[in-house]
Each structure stands twice: as C-alpha cells, then as structure tokens.
C-alpha positions in Angstrom: 0.0 0.0 0.0 0.9 3.7 -0.5 -0.3 5.8 2.4 -0.6 9.5 2.9 -0.6 10.9 6.4 -1.8 14.5 6.8 -0.3 16.8 9.5 3.0 17.9 11.0 2.9 17.3 14.7 3.8 14.6 17.3 0.6 12.8 16.6 1.4 12.5 13.0 5.0 11.3 13.6 3.6 8.6 15.9 1.1 7.6 13.3 3.8 7.4 10.6 6.0 5.4 12.9 3.3 2.9 13.7 2.1 2.6 10.0 5.7 2.1 8.9 5.7 -1.2 10.9 2.9 -2.7 8.8 4.0 -5.4 6.3 1.2 -4.1 4.0 2.8 -0.7 3.5 5.5 0.0 1.0 5.5 3.8 0.8 4.4 6.6 3.2 4.0 10.3 2.3 3.3 13.0 4.8 2.0 16.5 4.1 3.6 18.7 5.3 5.5 16.5 7.9 8.4 17.5 10.1 12.1 16.7 10.6 11.4 13.4 12.4 8.8 12.3 10.0 11.2 12.9 7.1 13.3 9.9 8.3 10.3 7.5 7.8 8.3 9.1 5.0 8.5 11.4 2.0 7.4 14.9 3.2 5.4 16.9 0.8 5.1 20.7 1.3 1.3 20.9 1.1 -0.5 22.6 4.0 -2.9 20.3 6.0 -5.7 22.8 5.3 -5.2 22.8 1.5 -7.6 20.0 0.9 -7.8 20.5 -2.9 -4.0 20.4 -3.1 -4.0 17.2 -1.0 -6.6 15.7 -3.2 -4.6 16.4 -6.4 -1.5 14.9 -4.8 -3.3 11.7 -3.6 -5.0 11.2 -6.9 -1.7 11.8 -8.8 0.3 9.3 -6.6 -2.5 6.7 -6.6 -2.6 6.7 -2.8 -4.4 3.7 -1.4 -5.3 5.2 2.0 -5.1 8.8 3.4 -5.0 9.2 7.2 -6.0 12.6 8.5 -4.2 13.8 11.7 -5.5 17.2 12.6 -9.1 18.5 13.0 -8.9 21.5 10.6 -9.0 19.5 7.3 -11.7 17.3 8.8 -13.8 20.3 9.6 -13.2 21.6 6.0 -14.7 18.4 4.6 -11.6 16.6 3.3 -13.2 13.2 3.8 -16.3 14.1 1.7 -14.1 15.6 -1.0 -11.8 12.5 -1.2 -14.8 10.1 -1.2 -16.5 12.0 -3.9 -13.5 11.2 -6.1 -13.3 7.6 -5.1 -10.3 7.9 -2.8 -10.2 5.9 0.5 -9.6 8.1 3.6 -9.6 7.6 7.3 -11.7 10.1 9.3 -15.2 11.4 9.8 -17.2 13.4 7.3 -17.6 17.2 7.7 -21.0 16.8 9.3 -19.7 14.1 11.7 -16.6 16.2 12.5 -18.9 18.9 14.0 -18.8 16.8 17.2 -15.5 18.7 17.7 -15.8 21.8 15.4 -19.0 23.0 17.1 -19.2 22.7 20.9 -22.8 23.8 20.7 -23.7 20.8 18.4 -21.7 18.5 20.7 -23.7 19.6 23.8 -27.0 19.3 21.9 -26.1 15.7 20.9 -25.2 14.8 24.5 -28.4 16.4 25.9 -30.6 14.7 23.3 -29.1 11.2 23.7 -28.6 11.4 27.5 -24.8 11.2 27.4 -23.5 12.5 30.8 -21.9 15.9 30.6 -21.8 19.3 32.5 -25.0 21.5 32.6 -24.6 24.4 30.1 -26.1 27.3 28.2 -24.9 28.6 24.8 -24.9 32.2 23.5 -24.2 34.0 20.2 -24.9 37.5 21.7 -22.3 39.0 24.1 -24.6 41.0 26.3 -26.8 37.9 27.0 -23.7 35.8 27.8 -22.5 38.5 30.1 -25.9 38.7 31.9 -25.9 35.0 32.4 -22.4 34.9 33.9 -23.4 37.6 36.3 -26.4 35.6 37.4 -24.6 32.3 38.3 -21.8 31.4 40.7 -18.2 30.5 39.9 -16.2 28.3 39.2 -17.4 27.8 35.6 -16.0 27.1 32.2 -16.2 29.4 29.1 -15.7 27.6 25.8 -15.3 28.9 22.2 -17.9 27.1 20.0 -15.4 26.6 17.2 -11.8 25.2 16.8 -9.1 26.9 18.9 -6.2 24.5 18.8 -7.0 22.9 22.2 -6.9 26.3 23.9 -10.6 27.4 23.6 -11.8 26.1 27.0 -11.1 28.5 29.8 -11.6 27.4 33.4 -12.7 30.5 35.5 -12.6 30.4 39.3 -14.2 33.8 39.7 -16.9 35.8 37.9 -14.3 38.4 37.1 -12.2 35.8 35.3 -15.3 34.5 33.5 -16.3 38.0 32.3 -12.8 38.7 31.1 -12.7 35.4 29.2 -16.0 36.1 27.6 -14.7 39.5 26.5 -11.5 37.9 25.0 -13.6 35.3 23.0 -16.6 37.3 21.9 -15.4 40.9 21.7 -11.6 40.8 21.2 -12.0 37.6 19.1 -8.7 36.1 20.2 -9.7 32.9 18.4 -11.3 34.7 15.5 -14.7 33.4 14.3 -14.4 30.4 16.6 -15.3 32.6 19.6 -18.4 34.2 17.9 -20.6 31.8 19.8 -19.8 30.3 23.3 -20.8 27.6 25.6 -20.8 28.4 29.4 -20.9 25.3 31.6 -20.7 24.2 35.1 -17.2 23.4 36.4 -16.7 19.6 37.1 -14.1 18.4 39.6 -12.2 15.2 39.2 -9.5 13.4 37.3 -9.5 13.8 33.5 -9.0 10.9 31.2 -9.0 10.5 27.4 -10.6 7.5 25.9 -10.2 6.9 22.2 -12.0 4.3 20.0 -11.9 3.1 16.4 -15.3 3.0 14.9 -16.8 2.0 11.5 -20.0 3.9 12.3 -21.6 1.0 14.1 -19.0 -1.1 15.9 -16.4 0.2 18.4 -12.9 -1.0 19.3 -11.7 0.9 22.4 -8.1 1.9 22.9 -6.1 2.2 26.1 -7.3 5.1 28.3 -4.7 7.9 28.7 -4.3 11.0 30.9 -3.2 14.3 29.3 -1.6 17.1 31.2 -3.0 20.3 29.5 -1.9 23.3 31.7 1.6 24.7 31.1 2.9 24.6 34.7 3.5 21.8 37.2 0.6 20.9 39.4 -1.8 21.7 36.6 -1.4 25.5 37.0 -1.4 28.2 34.4 -3.1 28.5 31.0 -4.1 25.5 28.9 -1.9 24.3 26.1 -2.3 21.7 23.4 -1.0 19.2 26.0 2.4 19.1 27.9 2.6 15.3 28.2 0.5 12.2 28.9 0.7 8.7 30.3 -1.2 5.4 29.6 -2.9 3.4 30.8 -4.8 5.8 33.2 -4.5 3.9 36.5 -7.9 5.0 37.9 -9.9 3.5 35.0 -10.4 -0.2 35.9 -12.2 -2.7 33.7 -15.6 -2.0 35.3 -15.2 1.8 34.8 -14.0 1.2 31.2 -17.2 -0.8 30.5 -19.3 2.0 32.0 -17.6 4.5 29.7 -18.3 2.3 26.7 -21.9 1.7 27.6 -22.9 5.2 28.8 -20.7 7.3 26.5 -19.1 5.7 23.5 -22.0 3.5 22.3 -24.8 6.1 22.7 -22.6 8.7 20.9 -22.0 6.5 17.8 -25.7 5.5 17.8 -26.8 9.2 18.3 -24.6 10.3 15.4 -26.1 7.7 13.1 -29.6 8.8 14.1 -28.6 12.4 13.4 -27.7 11.2 9.9 -24.0 11.9 10.6 -22.6 8.4 10.7 -19.2 8.6 12.4 -16.3 6.7 11.0 -12.7 7.0 12.1 -11.4 7.5 15.7 -13.6 9.1 18.3 -11.8 10.9 21.2 -13.8 11.3 24.4 -12.3 13.7 26.9 -13.8 12.7 30.2 -13.8 13.7 33.8 -14.3 11.2 36.6 -16.8 12.9 38.9 -18.5 11.6 42.0 -21.6 10.8 39.9 -19.4 8.8 37.4 -17.6 9.7 34.2 -18.9 12.8 32.3 -17.9 14.2 28.9 -15.9 17.4 28.8 -15.4 17.4 25.1 -15.3 15.2 22.0 -12.6 15.3 19.4 -12.9 13.9 15.9 -9.3 12.7 15.6 -6.4 11.2 17.5 -5.3 13.2 20.6 -2.0 14.9 20.8 0.0 13.9 23.0 -2.2 10.9 23.9 -1.4 9.2 20.6 2.3 9.2 21.6 1.5 7.0 24.6 -1.4 4.9 23.1 0.1 3.7 19.8 3.4 2.4 21.3 1.2 0.2 23.6 -0.7 -1.4 20.6 1.0 -4.6 19.5 -1.2 -5.2 16.5 -0.8 -3.7 13.0 -3.1 -0.7 12.9 -3.4 -0.5 9.1 -6.2 -3.1 9.0 -8.1 -1.0 11.5 -7.6 2.3 9.6 -8.7 0.5 6.4 -11.8 -1.1 8.0 -12.9 2.2 9.6 -12.6 4.0 6.2 -14.5 1.3 4.3 -16.0 -1.8 5.8 -16.4 -3.0 9.4 -14.2 -3.7 12.3 -16.3 -6.1 14.3 -14.0 -9.1 13.6 -10.8 -7.3 14.2 -9.0 -7.8 17.6 -6.5 -5.3 19.0 -3.4 -6.8 20.8 -2.3 -4.5 23.7 0.9 -4.4 25.7 0.8 -4.7 29.5 3.5 -2.0 29.8 3.1 1.7 30.7 4.0 4.7 28.5 4.9 8.2 29.5 5.3 11.2 27.1 7.0 14.4 28.2 6.6 17.4 25.8 9.6 19.7 25.3 8.2 23.1 24.4 9.7 26.4 23.2 10.2 29.1 25.9 7.1 31.3 26.0 4.6 28.7 24.8 1.6 28.8 24.8 2.1 32.6 24.2 4.7 34.1 21.9 7.9 32.0 21.3 10.9 32.0 19.0 11.6 29.4 16.3 14.8 28.3 14.6 16.7 27.1 17.7 19.2 24.2 17.1 18.2 21.0 18.9 21.1 19.1 20.4 21.2 15.5 21.7 18.9 13.7 19.3 21.8 11.5 18.0 22.5 10.0 21.5 21.7 6.4 22.4 18.3 6.4 24.0 17.7 2.6 24.1 14.8 0.6 22.6 12.3 1.8 25.2 12.5 5.5 24.2 11.0 7.2 21.2 11.5 10.9 20.3 8.4 11.9 18.4 8.9 15.3 16.6 6.2 18.0 16.7 7.5 21.5 15.8 10.8 20.7 14.1 12.3 21.2 10.7 15.6 20.2 9.0 17.9 22.9 7.7 21.0 21.4 6.0 22.0 18.8 8.6 20.6 20.6 11.6 17.3 19.9 13.3 15.7 23.2 14.4 12.7 24.2 16.5 9.7 25.2 14.4 6.7 25.3 16.8 5.4 25.7 20.3 5.5 22.1 21.2 8.8 20.7 19.8 9.3 17.1 20.8 7.3 14.4 22.6 9.8 12.2 24.4 8.1 8.9 25.1 9.3 6.0 27.1 7.9 2.5 27.9 8.3 0.7 31.3 7.0 -2.4 33.1 5.5 0.0 35.7 4.6 3.7 35.7 7.7 4.6 37.8 10.1 3.0 35.3 8.4 4.7 32.4 8.6 8.1 34.1 12.3 7.6 35.0 13.2 6.6 31.5 11.3 9.5 29.9 12.9 12.1 32.1 16.4 10.5 31.7 15.9 10.9 27.9 14.7 14.5 28.3 17.9 15.2 30.1 19.9 14.3 27.0 18.2 16.8 24.7 18.7 20.6 24.7 17.8 23.7 22.8 17.8 27.4 23.7 14.7 28.1 25.9 13.5 24.5 26.2 10.8 24.1 28.7 9.0 21.0 30.1 6.8 20.0 33.0 8.6 18.0 35.7 5.5 16.1 37.0 4.1 14.2 34.0 2.7 10.8 35.1 3.1 11.6 38.8 -0.7 11.5 39.4 -0.4 7.7 38.6 2.0 7.3 41.5 
C-alpha cells in the first residue's frame, strides 16, 4: 500500500512510525510533515488545510489510503471531497466532525441522547452571555464554540475571570470566528481521562485510556496548552469503569450520530472527567489526541493499518486489538514562552544520542535545515518511554529528556506523577 498521512505534529510522527511497521505498507507520504517524519516518509510541502492540493496529490500518486491527523482538514470536509473522487480516507465526514468543530452541536447531541456531561447554556450575543455569567456562581468554564487548537476552554474560578474570558472570546475575538458563539458550563471536579476508540459507524474498538496534562505549569497550574505530556494506561480506570464509559458514553454517541444522519467513521476521542456521579464528557474530538497518541500507539502490539482500512470502508467487528501490559509516558519539550509568543529556529542538540529501545522521540514542531534539526513550533518534541510499571516509564522518559537541549527549552517535571 501507499499511504498519505496529513499533518505535521507529534501525533502524525507517531502515526507514521506505527504505520511504517505494517507489512502491508511499502510507501508513506506525509503532508507537510516535520524533521522526524522525514526519516520515515517522503514529506510533501502541502498545508494540512489545503484540501484541494492534497486531493490532487493523492490522486496523482494513486494513494491507497489517506490518514488525517488534525481537526482542521476534517472540519473543512476533506473526507467528503476524497470520497466523492473515489479515494479511500480515514476520518469522519464534515458533518460528523462537527462533534469537535462545534461545541454547541456536541452539547446538543449529549443532551438529546442522555450522554452524561456538564450543565450548560450557549450564546451568540455577548450581552446575554455577560448577563448569564453575572447571574450564576463560579467556578465555571467558558468555551469557544469553534476550533481553537485545544486552547478554547477557559476554566474560570471567579466571575471576574469569566467575564474577562467572555470578552476575549466574543469581543476581542482572540480565536477569530471560533469565539463568535460560546458555551458556558458548570465546572466539574475530578481526574481527567482521554478514551479513544476506532469505529466504523456501528462497531467500536476501544483503545487504552490515557491521561493528558494540559496546563503549562507543574501541578496543573497556568493556562491550557495543546498538551504538555501524557501517560497510559490511566490507572484509575479499571475494567468495570471502562465498561461503564463504553456503555454510557461511546456507544450512545455513535448511535446518536447515526440517528442524526451523521454516521461517524474514524477515531472518536472522548475527553472525560471522573466525577462523584461517574464519568462525564468534557469534550469530544474527531481525531487522535496529541499527546495521547504518543503513549497509546506504542502500547498497541497489532498492526493498525487493517483498523484504519476497515474504519474507512468496511467494518471492524471481527478485528482484535493486541495490547501491551506496559506503561508509556510522554514528556513534551516546548519552546520558551509557549503557549504565548515564542521564537523558532533554535538548534536541537542530543537527538543523536543512544536512548535505548524503550524510548521514542516523536517530533512535533521541528524542521531540517541542512543537517541541523531546528525548532519550528510551540511544542517541539514528545519524548516517550515505555516501562514495566509507571515509575520505570517516568524515569526513562525524564532520563531521555535530560539528554536533549535547545535554547529556551521548557517541560513540566510532573508528567505521570498522578499515577503514583
């Protein structure tokens, strides 16, 4: 097979790395890719949002399967476009991708099909949203309706914070049109967990639950980022809880989407919070998580290409997923200043060192210039390590992080410690 992976982050590097292990694959392209991906695939300088350019490339190269990494091309309808031209592609349709690209649609779906989530109200007029915030008590969460690169949900512990966040989203438009409408919901307390599942629109194959660390600072302080690290499996989700999540959240969501005439194929990401009343949905994403993918895929022993194929066209009910009994920890190395302003073009040192067979350096914001690997984004690398227990995985990940350096490098020091 010839496979095209779309995207340029750590998630896409992990996908390319896993797909490259399949005996069914002879050639991988990635658009646009990064320095790490270029060692496993031919990188093509087509932006992930240029869906017509991607279609032309895939048709010209006779690509057998396209795998979409980020949410933006999915929200633009890349799956519908490729399918209309007879090209096989992994991911949900534009209408199905609204489960992520519109928080308001997502909340409507959960309310209608009784999927547990936080109580909420939605607004498209600033004055009404402001009035509502003044009438309720904090803490609460203010969310942009549209896509905001994982930074559109703002937890507000006071009314003043909530009003300021509302102003940033709806008046200042810090996320552009994505903040024209907002969801305001109750704050839920508890541990967060990400549960991903392959689905063909009817059947579900669940993946290992992972825990992301979104805030920039240790102890989950500071503003949210795209994710500063993750570990898997999430130790507080036992088999019984996993079955509850499947029965009360994953299955009703897939059934609900089919009833809404938006059949969902691809990977569904459920961002959950474990409350005293049980697991509730914080958000759905229409693609693999980043950095969850960096800890989930290394724990899958099976070839994933048959799953990607069957989700795109066919059914997955007879496919079985082989899972490792190990733990995985990913620590993200970010550029100084992230998630706000940061500099690019810093030389990365140490990637040529011997890290051993249990460590994988998944590139995110990197690029090659001559023979140098340079920083090219906010999140630069996802250093991932496997271990027979969580402590071993944490120690291996941080030992590897200590071998890598670039000017202004920043990382959290407590990834995975909740599991201890």
